[in-house]
C-alpha positions in Angstrom: -8.9 3.0 17.5 -6.3 2.5 19.9 -8.2 4.5 22.4 -11.1 2.6 21.8 -9.6 -0.4 23.1 -7.9 1.4 26.0 -4.2 0.7 24.7 -1.4 3.0 26.0 -0.7 6.2 24.0 2.6 4.8 22.5 1.2 1.6 21.2 1.8 0.9 17.5 0.1 -1.8 15.4 2.3 -4.8 14.7 1.9 -6.4 11.3 3.5 -9.7 9.7 2.3 -9.0 6.2 2.9 -5.9 3.9 -0.5 -6.9 2.2 -2.2 -6.8 5.7 -0.7 -3.3 6.4 -2.1 -2.0 3.1 -5.5 -3.5 3.5 -5.6 -1.6 7.1 -4.6 1.6 5.6 -7.1 1.3 3.1 -9.9 0.6 5.5 -9.1 3.5 7.7 -8.9 6.1 4.9 -12.4 4.9 3.9 -13.6 5.2 7.6 -12.0 8.7 7.9 -13.2 9.6 4.5 -9.7 10.4 3.0 -8.1 9.4 -0.1 -4.6 8.6 -1.0 -3.4 10.7 -3.7 0.4 11.1 -3.3 1.0 13.4 -6.4 -1.5 16.0 -4.9 0.4 16.0 -1.7 3.5 16.4 -3.3 2.1 19.4 -5.4 1.3 21.0 -2.3 4.4 20.2 -0.5 6.7 21.5 -3.5 4.5 24.7 -3.7 4.9 25.8 -0.3 8.9 24.9 -0.2 9.1 27.1 -3.4 7.2 29.7 -1.9 9.3 29.7 1.4 12.7 29.1 -0.1 13.2 32.6 -0.4 12.8 33.6 3.4 14.1 30.4 4.7 17.3 28.6 3.9 17.4 25.6 6.6 16.0 22.7 4.7 14.5 21.4 8.1 12.5 24.6 8.3 11.3 23.9 4.5 10.3 20.2 5.2 8.2 21.3 8.4 6.4 24.1 6.2 5.5 21.7 3.6 4.2 19.0 6.1 2.1 21.5 7.6 0.3 22.6 4.3 -0.1 19.0 3.6 -1.7 18.4 7.1 -3.7 21.7 6.5 -5.1 20.5 3.4 -6.3 17.1 4.9 -7.9 19.2 7.6 -9.5 21.4 5.3 -11.1 19.1 2.9 -10.5 15.4 4.1 -11.2 13.8 1.0 -8.6 15.9 -0.9 -5.6 14.5 -0.2 -3.7 12.3 1.7 0.4 11.6 1.7 1.2 8.2 3.0 3.4 5.2 2.8 
């Protein structure tokens, strides 16, 4: 959206009400075709952490791998899962 209105790359949205944030997030998800499924995102992250924990022992590495797997799941099937706040 930022590029459409030609705003600089680092421009972030500013909201005065949490309700507006949630509504905006819902509209963006609908437009992109992604649904919010925190439980599924957590399952993907947990599976990848458990799998990689045998080979890696740094928490940062495990977190990065888990995030990569969640992003891969969203990219491969956008309507499948979205981890968000």
